[in-house]
C-alpha positions in Angstrom: 0.0 0.0 0.0 1.4 3.4 -1.0 1.7 6.5 1.1 -1.1 8.2 -0.8 -3.5 5.3 0.0 -2.6 5.4 3.7 -3.3 9.1 3.8 -6.6 8.5 2.0 -7.7 6.0 4.7 -6.8 8.4 7.5 -8.6 11.2 5.9 -11.8 9.1 5.6 -11.7 8.1 9.3 -11.1 11.6 10.5 -13.9 13.0 8.3 -16.4 10.4 9.5 -15.6 11.2 13.1 -15.9 14.9 12.6 -19.1 14.6 10.6 -20.7 12.7 13.5 -19.6 15.4 15.9 -21.1 18.1 13.8 -24.4 16.3 13.5 -24.4 15.9 17.3 -23.9 19.7 17.6 -20.5 19.2 19.3 -18.6 21.0 16.6 -19.5 23.6 14.0 -18.7 22.9 10.4 -16.1 25.8 10.5 -14.3 24.1 13.4 -14.4 20.7 11.8 -13.1 22.0 8.5 -10.2 23.8 10.3 -9.2 20.5 12.0 -9.1 18.8 8.5 -7.2 21.7 7.0 -9.9 22.5 4.4 -12.4 25.3 3.9 -16.0 25.1 5.0 -17.3 24.7 1.4 -15.1 21.6 0.8 -16.3 20.1 4.1 -19.9 20.6 2.9 -19.2 19.0 -0.5 -17.6 16.0 1.2 -20.6 15.7 3.5 -23.0 15.7 0.5 -20.9 13.0 -1.3 -20.8 10.9 1.8 -24.5 11.1 2.2 -25.1 10.1 -1.4 -22.4 7.4 -2.0 -21.1 6.5 1.5 -17.3 5.8 1.8 -17.0 5.7 -2.0 -17.9 9.3 -2.2 -14.7 10.2 -0.3 -12.4 8.6 -2.8 -9.9 11.0 -4.3 -10.8 11.0 -7.9 -7.2 11.8 -8.8 -5.9 8.6 -7.3 -4.6 6.2 -9.9 -4.6 8.7 -12.7 -1.3 9.6 -14.4 -0.5 13.3 -14.6 -0.2 14.6 -18.2 2.9 16.5 -17.1 4.7 13.4 -15.8 8.1 12.7 -17.2 8.2 10.2 -20.1 9.2 6.7 -18.9 11.5 6.3 -21.9 13.5 9.3 -21.1 13.8 8.3 -17.5 15.0 4.8 -18.5 17.6 6.4 -20.9 18.8 8.6 -18.0 19.1 5.6 -15.6 21.0 3.6 -18.2 23.5 6.4 -18.8 24.1 6.8 -15.1 24.7 3.0 -14.7 27.0 2.7 -17.7 29.0 5.9 -17.7 28.4 8.3 -14.8 28.0 6.0 -11.7 30.6 8.0 -9.7 29.1 11.4 -10.5 27.1 13.5 -8.1 23.5 14.1 -9.2 24.1 17.8 -10.0 27.2 17.0 -12.0 25.5 14.1 -13.7 22.5 16.4 -14.6 24.9 19.0 -16.1 26.6 16.4 -18.3 23.3 15.0 -19.5 22.2 18.5 -20.7 25.6 19.3 -22.2 26.3 15.9 -23.9 23.1 14.0 -24.4 20.3 16.5 -25.2 18.5 15.8 -21.9 15.7 18.3 -21.0 14.2 16.9 -17.8 14.7 18.9 -14.6 17.2 18.3 -11.8 14.6 17.3 -9.2 12.9 14.8 -11.4 16.3 13.2 -12.2 17.3 13.1 -8.5 14.0 11.5 -7.4 14.2 8.9 -10.2 17.8 8.0 -9.1 16.7 7.7 -5.5 13.7 5.5 -6.4 16.0 3.2 -8.5 18.4 2.9 -5.6 21.3 4.3 -7.6 21.9 7.3 -5.4 21.6 7.7 -1.6 19.8 10.6 -0.1 22.1 13.2 1.3 22.6 13.0 5.1 20.9 15.6 7.2 23.2 18.6 7.8 24.5 19.4 11.3 23.4 22.4 13.3 23.4 25.8 11.6 26.7 27.7 11.7 26.9 31.3 10.9 29.2 32.0 7.9 31.7 34.8 7.9 30.2 37.6 5.8 31.8 38.1 2.4 33.7 41.2 1.4 31.5 43.5 -0.6 33.8 44.1 -3.6 35.9 41.9 -5.8 39.6 42.4 -5.1 39.3 43.1 -1.4 40.3 39.6 -0.3 41.6 36.6 -2.3 41.9 33.1 -1.0 44.8 30.9 -2.2 45.1 27.2 -1.2 46.4 23.9 -2.6 44.8 20.4 -2.5 46.7 17.2 -3.1 44.6 14.6 -5.0 44.8 12.2 -8.0 43.4 14.8 -10.4 44.4 13.1 -13.6 43.5 9.5 -14.2 46.6 7.3 -14.3 49.0 9.9 -12.8 50.0 10.1 -9.1 48.5 12.7 -6.8 49.4 16.3 -7.4 48.7 19.7 -5.9 46.0 21.9 -7.5 46.7 25.6 -6.6 43.5 27.7 -6.7 43.1 31.4 -6.2 39.6 32.7 -5.8 37.8 35.9 -4.7 36.0 36.1 -1.4 33.3 38.4 -2.6 32.1 36.2 -5.5 33.8 32.8 -5.2 35.1 33.4 -8.7 38.2 31.4 -9.5 41.0 33.6 -11.0 43.7 31.0 -11.3 44.0 27.2 -11.3 47.2 25.2 -12.0 48.4 21.7 -11.4 52.0 21.3 -10.0 53.9 18.3 -8.5 54.3 20.1 -5.2 53.0 23.3 -3.8 55.6 25.9 -3.0 57.0 29.4 -3.6 57.3 29.1 -7.4 53.7 27.9 -7.7 52.5 30.7 -5.5 54.3 33.3 -7.5 53.0 31.9 -10.8 49.4 31.9 -9.6 49.6 35.4 -8.2 51.3 36.6 -11.4 48.4 35.3 -13.4 45.8 37.1 -11.2 47.7 40.4 -11.0 48.6 40.4 -14.7 44.9 40.0 -15.7 43.0 41.8 -13.0 45.5 44.1 -11.2 46.7 44.5 -7.6 44.3 43.4 -4.8 44.1 44.3 -1.1 44.6 41.2 0.9 45.5 37.5 0.5 44.2 34.8 2.9 46.3 31.6 3.1 47.2 28.7 5.4 50.4 28.9 7.4 52.5 26.7 5.0 56.3 27.3 5.3 56.4 29.0 1.9 53.8 31.5 3.1 54.9 32.2 6.7 57.8 31.6 9.0 56.5 30.1 12.3 59.2 30.0 15.1 57.5 27.1 16.9 55.0 24.6 15.5 51.5 25.6 16.5 52.4 29.1 17.5 51.5 32.3 15.7 53.5 33.3 12.6 56.4 35.7 12.8 55.6 39.3 12.1 59.3 40.2 11.6 60.8 37.4 9.6 59.3 37.1 6.1 59.4 34.4 3.5 59.9 35.2 -0.1 56.2 35.3 -0.6 55.7 37.6 2.4 58.4 39.9 1.1 56.8 40.1 -2.3 53.3 40.8 -1.0 54.7 43.5 1.4 56.6 45.1 -1.5 53.3 45.2 -3.5 51.3 46.6 -0.6 49.1 43.5 -0.3 48.1 42.4 3.3 48.9 38.8 4.1 46.4 37.1 6.5 47.2 33.7 8.1 44.4 31.2 8.8 44.8 29.2 12.0 42.3 26.4 11.4 40.6 24.5 8.4 37.3 26.0 9.5 38.7 29.5 9.0 39.4 28.5 5.4 35.8 27.1 5.0 35.2 28.9 1.7 38.2 27.4 0.0 37.7 24.0 1.7 34.2 23.7 0.4 35.3 24.7 -3.0 38.0 21.9 -3.1 35.3 19.5 -2.0 33.4 20.4 -5.1 36.5 20.3 -7.3 37.5 16.8 -6.1 34.1 15.5 -6.9 33.9 17.0 -10.4 37.3 18.0 -11.9 38.8 14.5 -12.3 35.7 13.3 -14.1 35.7 16.3 -16.4 39.4 15.8 -17.2 38.6 12.1 -18.0 35.7 13.1 -20.3 38.0 15.6 -22.0 40.6 13.0 -22.6 43.3 14.8 -20.6 46.3 12.7 -19.8 49.2 15.1 -19.1 49.8 18.0 -16.7 50.6 20.4 -19.5 47.4 19.6 -21.3 45.4 19.8 -18.1 46.8 23.3 -17.2 46.0 24.6 -20.8 42.5 23.1 -20.6 41.8 24.6 -17.2 42.6 28.1 -18.4 40.9 27.7 -21.8 37.7 25.9 -20.7 37.1 24.8 -17.1 37.6 28.1 -15.1 34.9 29.9 -17.1 32.5 26.9 -16.9 33.1 26.6 -13.1 32.5 30.3 -12.5 29.3 30.3 -14.6 27.9 27.5 -12.4 29.2 28.6 -8.9 30.2 32.2 -8.8 27.8 34.7 -7.3 27.2 38.4 -7.7 29.2 40.8 -5.4 27.3 42.7 -2.8 28.3 46.0 -4.3 29.0 47.3 -7.8 32.6 48.1 -8.7 36.0 46.5 -8.0 38.9 46.9 -5.5 41.5 45.8 -8.1 44.1 48.5 -9.0 46.0 48.4 -12.3 49.8 48.0 -11.9 50.8 50.3 -14.8 54.5 49.9 -14.2 54.2 46.1 -13.8 56.2 46.1 -10.6 54.8 42.7 -9.8 57.1 41.1 -12.4 60.2 41.9 -10.4 58.5 41.4 -7.0 56.9 37.9 -7.6 60.2 36.1 -7.7 62.9 34.7 -5.4 65.3 37.5 -4.6 68.7 36.9 -3.0 72.1 38.7 -2.9 75.4 37.3 -4.1 79.0 38.6 -4.0 80.8 38.4 -7.4 83.8 36.2 -7.4 87.3 37.1 -8.8 86.4 35.6 -12.2 83.2 37.7 -12.5 80.9 34.8 -11.7 78.3 34.2 -9.1 77.1 30.9 -7.5 73.4 30.1 -8.0 71.6 26.7 -7.7 74.8 24.7 -7.9 76.0 26.6 -11.0 78.4 29.4 -11.8 76.8 32.2 -13.7 79.3 34.2 -15.8 78.6 38.0 -15.9 79.3 39.6 -19.3 81.4 42.8 -19.8 79.5 46.0 -19.1 79.9 49.8 -19.6 78.8 50.2 -16.0 82.3 49.4 -14.7 85.4 47.6 -15.8 84.6 44.5 -13.6 82.2 43.4 -10.9 84.7 41.6 -8.6 83.5 41.8 -4.9 80.4 43.7 -6.0 77.2 42.8 -4.2 74.6 41.9 -6.9 70.9 40.9 -6.6 69.7 37.7 -8.2 66.0 37.3 -9.2 64.7 33.8 -10.0 61.3 33.8 -11.7 58.6 31.1 -11.5 59.6 29.7 -14.9 63.2 29.1 -13.7 64.9 31.9 -15.5 67.3 34.1 -13.6 68.3 37.8 -13.8 71.3 39.5 -12.2 70.9 43.2 -11.1 73.3 45.8 -9.9 71.1 48.5 -8.5 68.4 49.2 -11.2 70.6 47.7 -14.0 70.0 44.2 -15.3 73.5 42.8 -16.0 72.4 39.5 -17.6 69.6 37.0 -18.0 70.1 33.2 -17.7 67.9 30.3 -18.6 67.0 27.6 -16.1 70.0 25.5 -17.2 72.4 28.4 -16.6 72.9 29.5 -20.2 73.0 33.2 -20.8 69.8 34.3 -22.7 71.1 37.6 -24.0 74.9 37.7 -24.6 74.8 41.4 -25.4 75.7 44.1 -22.9 72.7 45.1 -20.7 70.5 48.0 -21.4 72.3 50.9 -19.7 69.2 52.7 -18.4 67.9 56.3 -18.6 71.2 58.0 -17.6 73.3 56.3 -20.3 70.5 56.4 -22.9 70.2 60.2 -22.5 73.9 60.8 -23.4 74.3 58.4 -26.3 74.4 61.3 -28.8 76.8 63.5 -26.8 80.5 63.9 -27.6 82.9 61.0 -26.9 84.3 62.6 -23.7 80.8 63.1 -22.3 79.8 59.5 -23.0 82.9 58.2 -21.3 82.2 60.2 -18.2 78.5 59.3 -18.2 79.3 55.6 -18.5 80.7 55.7 -15.0 78.6 55.4 -11.9 78.2 58.5 -9.7 80.8 57.4 -7.1 83.2 56.6 -9.8 82.8 60.0 -11.5 83.4 61.7 -8.1 86.6 59.7 -7.6 87.8 60.7 -11.1 87.1 64.4 -10.4 89.1 64.2 -7.2 92.0 62.4 -9.0 92.1 65.1 -11.7 92.5 68.0 -9.4 96.0 69.6 -10.2 96.8 67.0 -12.8 96.0 69.0 -15.9 98.2 71.7 -17.3 96.8 75.2 -16.8 96.4 77.7 -19.5 99.5 79.9 -20.0 97.4 83.0 -19.2 96.7 81.6 -15.8 100.1 80.2 -14.9 102.3 83.2 -16.0 103.1 85.3 -12.9 103.0 89.0 -13.3 106.5 90.8 -13.4 107.4 92.7 -10.2 108.3 96.3 -10.7 111.4 97.6 -9.1 110.9 99.8 -6.1 111.9 103.3 -7.2 112.9 104.2 -3.6 115.2 101.3 -3.3 116.8 102.2 -6.6 117.5 105.7 -5.6 118.9 104.7 -2.3 121.3 102.3 -4.0 
């Protein structure tokens, strides 16, 4: 016996009892109809039908009739077959999206879910725990970004890798996704570079307390506010606040997002035929991010944006590993187990004992700087990319059309020019008009005395 039949029997018994009470003047029709949850006119119609036909008059005429709007059995059977054969590990929502995208399916999500439940192919979701109040979102995009990594077997047939995701707190829009073997400083710089290069500088970044994000003097304690990692130094240089999360619950927004991605992304990669990390990263940028944002991103509370354009592209030289090195006697520096040979330069005769600055970028390339001047660029394998002399900068560029003597002097650094000026004092021959001493006239008095 179905649920509807049980409800029908209960309704008949309650109505019979209440009808007897109204006839005995114990209840009014208004009170009886209120107890049944119907209006007075419906109660009167039921009473008339009961008088004329008995219990048969209370039968719901809709019972046993198929609704004309009911989903076609053939379409439901096709859906159930597709789920069993190809999508058994998909969630209902993800499965419904793929049906619409790939199989011309037009039935709604609720109909699909109920049919899967009735067929025993999908369990009902467990009841959620007690309500927790979520932290309110920031009102504008660009005010706060979340960055986190999740280790998971994202690509079928490959070992687990880290997926680095950067998303906006105001809208949950994903700005960057990339797969790497292991999360670290380079992957962080690459992801931040993609975001800033496309959208601009933002206000704050919210991350966990990984060792590439923060220095923690003692495990479990608060992060250091004085000792910075390479990531902390770069964010501080760009004026971006860095906020540390002290529990997984504090990163609930990104944790929930990774739960969604772990359930959907591996299957989408499989359906797209992706088998390599390079192909996956290209496909994520070209296709998946836009599809994900269309399905899950929400509208910000306020119109506008908090992103600011970096017109001078300072982020390119900030989002990299920066360290200092002393140049050896052979004009080389040590970096990553290699010796990098510095080329000749018009800046100075040599760089021996000079303190230079080394920038290693996320793609593995390296640049060597002396102050604002780039001395050389090297590939990840240590080979020099540009063997020519470095671009001299605005000071040297401004004097390239001046006479030879002016160019020679301008090619020196300011301290070197000062040293040359000091060395030249008294060294050049003065003009004859300045060195010739005036002739002394004889003293007439002295002559006369003699």
